[in-house]
N, C-alpha and C positions, 0 to 999 in steps of 0.2 A: 669529495672529501668525505670523511667519516665524522658524524656528529657525536661527541662523547663529552659527557659532564664530568670527568674524572671518574668514570665507572666503566666497568666491562658491559659492553651492550650485547644482547642476544646475538647469535651467530647469524640468523636470519635477517637482522636489521643491518644493512650495509648500503648505505648511500653513496652515490658517485662522489668521488673526490673533485669532480669537475663541476660542482653545483654552483649556483648563481651566487653574485656578488651580494645579493640581498639575504640568501641563506647564510652566507659566511658571517655578515654583519650580525643577524639574529642569533646565530649559534654562539659567537666568541663575546657578545656583550656581557653575558651573565658570568662568563668565566672570568672576564677582566674585573667586574665588580667583586667577585670574590677575591680576586688577587689584590684588591684594594689600589688599584691604578685609577687615578683620576682623570681620564682622558676620554673624550666621546667615542662611542663606538664606531664611528665612520673614518676616524683617524686610527684607531688601534687596527681596523681590518687590513689597512695597507701594509702595515708593519709586521703582522703575524704570518708566520710561516708554519704549515702544517706538513711535518715529516712523517714518512712512513718507513718502517725498517722491518724488512722480512729476514728471518733468519733460521738457519738449520744447523743441526749438530748431529755428530755420530752418524754420518751418512753411510760410511763405509762401503762405498762401491755399490750400493744396492741400485743398480740402474733400471732394472726389471720390476714390473709390479709383481705383487705377492697377495695371496688370499689365504684366509683362514679356512678352518675345517667346513665353514658352512658357505663357503664360496664368496664371502664379503671380501672386498679388497682392503688390505690393511696397509700396503705400500704401494703408491700410485705410482711410483717410478720417475725417473729423470724427466721424461718428455712432459708428463703432467705437471710436474713440479715447475719446470720451466715456463709452461703455459700460465700457471698460476701467477707466478712471479711477473710475468709480461703484463698480464691484465691488471695487476696491481699498479704497476707503472703506468699504464694508459690512464688510469683513473687518477694517479697522482704522479707528476713528473718527478717530485722529490721523494721517490722511493728508493731505497738501498737494500741490496741483497748481500747478506753476510753469513759467517759460519763461526760456530763457537768449536770447530776442529774435529779431528778424526774423519776428514773426508775420505782418506784412503787408508788401507791395512786392514787386515781382518775382513777382506772383501770376498764376494761371491766369486765364483770360478770365472765367470765371463770378464771379470775386470782383474781380478788377481793374477790369473795366468798370463795377463798382457802387460802385467807391473802398474796396473791402476791407469795406465794411460788413456783409456776411454772414460774413465770418471772424471779426470783432470780436463780432459777436452770438453766433456759434457758441461761442467761447472764454468769453464771459460766461455762456453756458447751461451749460458744463462746470463753470464755477466756479474759473477761474484766478484764484489769489490775489495773485500778483506776477509781474512780468516785467522782465527786463533790457531797457532800450532797445537795439534793434539798429540797425546802420547804415542798413538799409532802412528803418526807422521815419522816418527823415529824408528819403526819396526825394522827398515833395512838400514839403520844408521844415518849418523849426520852427513856423511859424505854423499850418499844417494840423495837425501832430501836437498842437500844444498846444491849439488853438481847436476843433478838430472832433474829433479822435480823444480826445484828453484825456490827460494824464498822472498825473491824482490819483484817477483812479476815478470821477469826477463827471461824465464827458460820455458818448461814445459807449462807450468802454472803460470797464467797471465795476471794473477792476483797475488797481493803480498801475503806471506805468512808472519803473523805477529807473535812474538815472545818476550814480553816485558820482563817476565821473571826467569828468562833462560840465560844462563851466564855460562861464558866460555864459548859461544857462537854468535857469530855477526848476523843478528835478526833485529829488525826494527820493533821496538816496543809498541808502536801505534801508527796509525794511518789517519790522515785528516781529509775528509772528503766533503766538498763544499755544495749543498744543495740551496739554490735560490738565496745565496748570499750568506747562509748559516753554515758555519763549520762545525762539522760533527767529527768528534775524535774517537775512533774506535781503538780500544786498548785490548790487546791480546795476551792471554796468559793460559798456562797449563798447569795441570795438577802437580804439586811438588813431590808426588809420589812416582814420577816418570822414570826416575833412574831405577825402580824396582820393577817397571813393567815392561822394559825394553832389555835388549841384550846390551849390558854395561859395555862390552868392547866396542860397540857402535857409537857410543856417545862419551868416549874418553875425553876427559877435560872438560865435560860440560856438567852443569848442576843447575838445580831448580828451585828457587826460592818460593815463599808463601805467596800464592797468586792474588789473594785479596790486598796483601800489603803492597805488592807491585802494582796492582790496578790503582789502588789509592794514590801511590806516589807519582805514577804517570799522569793520573787525571789532574793532580795538582800542578804538576809542571805545565801541562797543556793549558789550563785555565789561568794560571797566574801570568804566562807567557803571552797569553792573548791568541795561542796558536789555535784554540778551539772555544766554541760557545756552548756546545751540548758533548757529554761524554757518555758513550755506551761501552760497557765491558762486555767483551768476548771471552768467557772464562771457562776454559775447560775443566771444569770441577763441579762437583754436586752443590746444591744449595742450602746446605745445612748451615754453613758459615756465612752470616749476612752482615759482617762488620765492615761495610763499605762506607766510605766518607760522603760527605754532602756534596762532594765534587763529582759523583758519580749519579747520573740521571736515570739509567736503565742497565740491566744486565741480562745477557742471555747465557745461560749455563748450559753444561753438557756432562759427558763422561760417564754418568751413572745410569744412563738408559731409562730414565724415569720422566713421566710427564707431570710437570709442576708448575703452578703458578703462585707467586706469593705477593701479597699486597704489602705496602709499606714504602718507605724510602731507602734505596731506590726501588723501583719496580723491578721484580726478578721473574724471569720466564725461562722455562726449561723444556723445549719440546722433546718428544719421544724420539728414539733413534730410527736410522734407515730411512728418513725422509716421511715416516708416518704422521709427523706434525710439523707445521711451520710456526715459528713464534710471529706474531704480528704486533709490533708496537707502534703506536702513534704518540708523536711529541709535537706540541704546539710551542713555538718559539717566538716571543716577541722581540724583533730586532731594535726597537726604539727603546724599550726598557732594558734590553739586554739580559733577559732571563727567560727561564723555562716556565710557560704558564701551566701546562698539564701534560702528564704522562699516563698512558693506559696501555694494556697489553691482553692479549689473548692468544691461545694456542688454536691454530686452523687444522683441523684434523683431515684425514685422508678422505673422508667423506666430502668434506667441504672442497677439497681439490677435485675429486671425481665428479661432483656435482656441477662445477664450473668448468672443468676442462676434460673430462672423460672422453667426450666426443671429439675433441679438437686440441690433441697433445701437440706440443711444438715439434714441427716437421723436421727442423735441422738437429734437434737433440735425438729425435726418434732414428733419424739417419744414422748418428754416431753409435746409438745403442744396438741397432740391428748390424752394423758393421762390425762391432765388438762381438755379438753372439755368432756371427759367421766364422769369424777368425777364430774363436776359441772352440767352436762346434766339433770340429775335426778331431782335434785333441782330446776334447772332453768326453767324446761318445766312445772312445777306445775302453773296451772292457779289461778290467784288473783281475778279475776273480769272480767265482760263482760262491757266495758265502752261505754256509748252511745255519747260521744262527744270527740273532739281531744282538746288537750291544748298545747300550745306553748310557748317558751322562747321569750325574746325581740330580736328584729332585727335592725340592721343599715340600712342605705338607700341602701346598695347593696343588700339587701333581703336575705342575709344569717342568718338563724335562730340561735340564741345564742350570737350573737357578741355584743349585746348591753345590758350590765348588768346595765345601769343606767335608764332603763325605767319599768314601770309597766308591768308585763306580766300575762296572765292567769295562766300559769303554777305555777309561784312563789307565786301566791296568792293562789292557790289550795294547796300548800303544807304547807302554813301558817295556812289554815284552818285544815290540816290534824294533823299538830303538836299540835295545841289547842284540837282537837277532841281526840288525843291519849293520852295527859296527862290527860284530864279531864275524858275520858271514861274508861281508863286502870288502872289509879292511883288515888289517894286520894289528889293529889297536885292540887287542883282546881285553873285554871288560869283564867285571865280576857280576854286575848288576845294572838295570836299566830303571831309568825314572821318566816321569812326565808330570808337567804341571797342569792342574785341572782347567785354569783359565785359557789354556792354549787349545781346548777341545771344544769346538763350536757347534757340531752337529752330531746326531746320532747316526748309528750305522746299521742299516737294514740287511736283512738277508735277501738272497737271490744275486743277480748280476749287479756287480758293483763297478761302476764306470770311473775313469779317473776323475770326471767332474765331481762325483759323489764323495770319492775318496778324498779329494782336495778340500771339499766343504768341512771335513771332520777337523783338520788342523790347517787353516788356510796362512799361516804366516811365513811360510817358506825359509824356516831357521835351517842352519847348517848342524848336523850332527857331530859330535866330538866325545871326548873323555876327559875326566879330571881324575887325578889321584889324590886321595885324601885318606886320612887315618880313619880307624873305626870309631876314634872318639869323635872326630868331625861329621863322621857320617850320623852317627847318633844324635849329634847337635842339630844337624839338618832336619831330622826327624822331629826333634822337638820345636823347630821353628815352623812347623806346619801350623801350630796355634799362635796367633797373632792378635793377643787382646789390645783393645784400642784402635785396631784397624778397621778398614771399611768392611772388611769380611772376619769374623773372629776365627776363621780356621781356612787354610788352603791346603787341601789333602793331595799328597803326592801320589800319583801313580807308581807302583813299584813292580818289577818283574817278579814271576811267579815263584822264584827261587828265594824270595824274601819274605819274612813273616815278622811281626813284632806285636808285643803286648803292651799296654799302657794302662795307668790308673788315671781315668777322667777327672778324679778329684784332687789329684797331686796338684802342687804349685808349679808355675810357669817355669819350664826348663828342667823339671824333674818328673815327668809323667811316664817316659818310656822305662819300662822294666825289664823286658827282654828283646833281643834281636837276633835273628839267625839268618845265615847266607848258605844255601846249599846244604842245610842242615847242621852247619857248625855255627856254634855262638859267635857272635860279633868279637872281634879282638881289638881292643881299644888302641893297640900299639901297631897293629898290622896296617898296610897300604892296600886299599881297596881301589879298583879302577871302575868309575861310574859312568855309564853311557846316558847321554841325552842331548837336548838341544843346547845350542849355543847360549839362547835366552837364559834358560834354567841354571846351566852349570857356570855361568859367569856371574851369578848373583841375583838373577830376576826373580820377581815376586818376593824380595826380600830373604830370599834364602843365602843368607852371607856365608854359611858353612861351605857351601859348594866352592865359593870364591877363593876359599883359602889354598885350593889347588890349582894347579896351572892348566888352563884349558888346551887341548890339543885337537885341532879340527881333523875330522875324519874324511873330510872331501866329499861327503854325501848330503844331500838335501833330505829333510825329515820325510817329506812326501813320497820320495823315492824309495826310501828304506821301507816306508809303511806299505806301499804297492808291492814291493818284493815279498814282504811278510805275508800280506793277504793272499798272494798268488801262492806262495809255497805252503801255507796253511789254510786252506780253504775251508777244512773241516773243524776249525778251532771252536771250542765252546765256551760259554761262560765259566769263568774260575769258580768252581764250587766252594773253595776255601778261602775264607776271608783273610786278606793280608793283614788286617790290622784287628785286634780283639780288645775290648776293654775288660779287665779283670780287677775286682777289688774284693778282698777278703775281709770279713767281719765277723764279730760274735765272739763267744767265749774262748773258742778255739784260737783266737788271736790275741784277746784281751789277756787272757790267763797263760800264756806262753812266757816262759821266763827266757828274757833277751838281756843281754849286757848292753846292747847298742839299739837305741830306740828306732834307728833308721832300719833295722831289721824287720821290725814290727810288721805283721802282715805277709811276711815270707816265712817266718818260723812259726809252726802250729803246735799247739798243746795237745796231747794224745787224749783220746776219749772224750774230748769236748766237741761241742757243735759248732760249726762254721758256717757262715752265709756266703755263698759264692755270688756276688754280684756280676753280671756280664752286660756287655753291651758291645755295639758295632758288630753285630752277627747277621745284618741283612743288609741287601741293596736297597736302594731309596727308588730306583727307576722301575720298569716293568719286569725285572727278573723275577724267577721264582722266589718266594719267601718261606723261611723256615717255619714249622709250627711248634717245634719242641725243641729244647735245650737239655742235653744231658751232661752232668757232672760225676766222673767217678775217680776214686782213688785206686791205684795200681800197687801191687808189690811185685817182687821179682822171684820166680822160681827158676833158678839158673839163667837162662837166656830167654825165658818167657814171661811175659808180663800177666799177672792175674789180677782180677778185679777184686777188691776187698770193701768196697763201699760205693754205692751208687744211688743217685736220685735224679729225677728229671722235672722240669717246669715248663708251663706254656710260654710261648714267645709272645713278647708284646712289639709288633711292628710298626707302631706309631712312628712316624717320622720326625725325627729331631731337626729342626732348621738349622741349616749353615754349619752344622758340627758331625763329626763321624761317630754318633752314638746310636743311631738307628738300629733296633734288633736288641731288645733288651729281655732279660730273664733273671730271675732269682732263685738259686737252688740252695736248699739246706741239707747239710750231710753231717756226720759224725766224724772226726779224724782218727782213723786205725793207727796203732802204734807202729804197723808195718809198712805205712805207706810210703811209696819212692817217689811218685808224682802224681799230679792231678790232671787227668784228661778231660776235655770240654769238646763235645761235639754238637751238631745239629742234624735234624734229619733232611737238611738242605745239602749236606755234604761237607761242612765245614767242621775242621778238627784243628785243636790245640792241645799240645802236651807241655803243661805248664810246671816247672820244677817247684817243689816245695821241701821244706825241712821239718821233720817232726822232731820235737824238742827232745834232746837226749840221744837222737841218732845221728851218726855221721858215716853214712855207707858211702864207701868210695866208688862203688859200681851201682849208681842209682839207675843206670840205663838199661840193666838186666842183660848186659852183653852188647859188643859192638855190633853183632848182626841183628839185634832185634829191631823189628819194624815198628815197635811201640815205644822205643826210647825217646826221651825229650832230645831234640836236635836231629831227628829224621827229617826228610826233606817236607818242607811245609810245615815244620812245627818249631817250637822254641825251645831254648835250653840254656843253661849257664855253662855247660862244657860239652867238648866233643862226644863224650862218652855219656851224656845225658846227666852227669853230676850235677851238684848243687852249685848254682851260679856263684861266681867268685864274691858278688857283694852281699850274698846272705851267709858266709863263713866268717865269723868273727876273727879279727887278727889273732887273738890268743889260741884259737883252735888251729889256724893256719901254721902258728909257730909250734905246734905240738906234733904236727904231723911229719912223717920222714920224708926224704925228698922224692921217692918214688910215687908216694900218694899225692904229693902236690903236683907231680907231673901229670898224673892221671886226672887230676881235678883242674888242671891249667890254672893254677894260683900261685 
């Protein structure tokens, strides 16, 4: 047994749960006195049961061991985890092994290529008794989860998946397991944002309510009915919301991939993902008094597991892992391409690659190009642009030989590709939905194919940040229908991009990894995109403040001549290991026939300090004076980024702002932004009164 006086003990202090009756009496008498129970210690000892609960969360099929850069084992693997759980059972037969969800989905190649069957077999072998359903259990849709994996313990999974807050699907809300006469009720719930995290087409008719409220309701039912003496919540959600009722005695949380332990009532514990930690909860229950005497919890680290089982991993589970490796090896070792450059995900200020899903990244952009290429090269569903969600990119892509397994690790969800048709207005709305204030991440940056670029004002209000968009050098037409290529997950509304859901998804009959591999094979010399897809631009100063505008919504687009203007720039740098710019330049240009001539120019040093969770890394402030004859503003960096930004100088309404249709410098050239196909003034900065005064031929040229 473990001796605990309602507090966490040092990890090194772990007594056998098979200690003598005398030790049991000595240990429990003080606890009973604190509880105010007027019974002799020798009588209480026979009525008290010490329960032990071992929990895992977000395992994601990480069957094998993994090491950090220093060679330390960070993920002990399934066989060591199995050994550790079994040793806990040897010490205390009243030990349960449970999960807070995401056992499968988003898995390494050796499991995912085999549809996660090895992971489920390993968990069966360890004796998993119950699991909350996680959002990733729905990656392949409810049909796969219900028909193949199974939720009642009678199919591939020999344990039940619990979903007390899952509506529209036949899932048990809880499972009662009896240990030495004590009825433990495990209540499983999943994050209520699941509908935005998986392909909506796979969960039609299914909804997800608040997990805490559902846990409380089921806990009350179980205790009121006498079905359970002890309640443990298996909650696939982070631990910020702690409004659990008094009926809940302990909670194992998950989903957010953090390692946390919170004291209080109930005791809440969240082990880290991938089996790096195991929750270890001790509950003492008095059967005579019918009450929980004490609850304590600790997270057991990979080192704890390795110290105890590193030399003696579970043999049966080790066989399952070895068989999975052998089966996946032949397919995984096949080379896809020989890549000449590295590609990275977004990073936060701590430097950990992959932590920032709110920033533009070279790898997310690459996959967006691959999605467009795959749909257009392998199918007849000709699309105009490609998109990719940052959360679907799970590993960086190194140069050199790229194997199938390495490519698969980049996007391991096996989504089908397809297209949706939406208007330009809805496409702009989707870009606005990258900002998600109040969400778990304030921004989820979309990867966009290289023929798309946009500018935004980072300080504008929600839904009104995007100022310019171009596709293939042409301005976004709000009434035109565009065909967008991407994964079924994203294009059916995943990650809360509801605007894509406005269009009807048409499956391309291609799996994302197959299209990705084809793109890598056909484009092995592809390099990191030097031009930033998204650029933050905000103009301020006298040139803005003193401009005479009749519509305040135009302020910042119309400039006063001969006045100073400050060009505030952001989002000009990648956050990963890509090359960083050192200088940004802003210049005003005018037209001499079809040639663009600089009429004002200034530069400033770049600040590449990473802005966590947002797409604002790479800032510069450039000060200029507005020339009367300026046609547009050009922004460049010494890393190769370029943006032609349309402006209007007060009192000027030049129909041909683009210096002629053939000019490379016109706003609207590939990779730049503009308000018209000829580089003219964006429609939204031409007041209605000015539009009405123009002849029809001028309106046609301005596309207004």
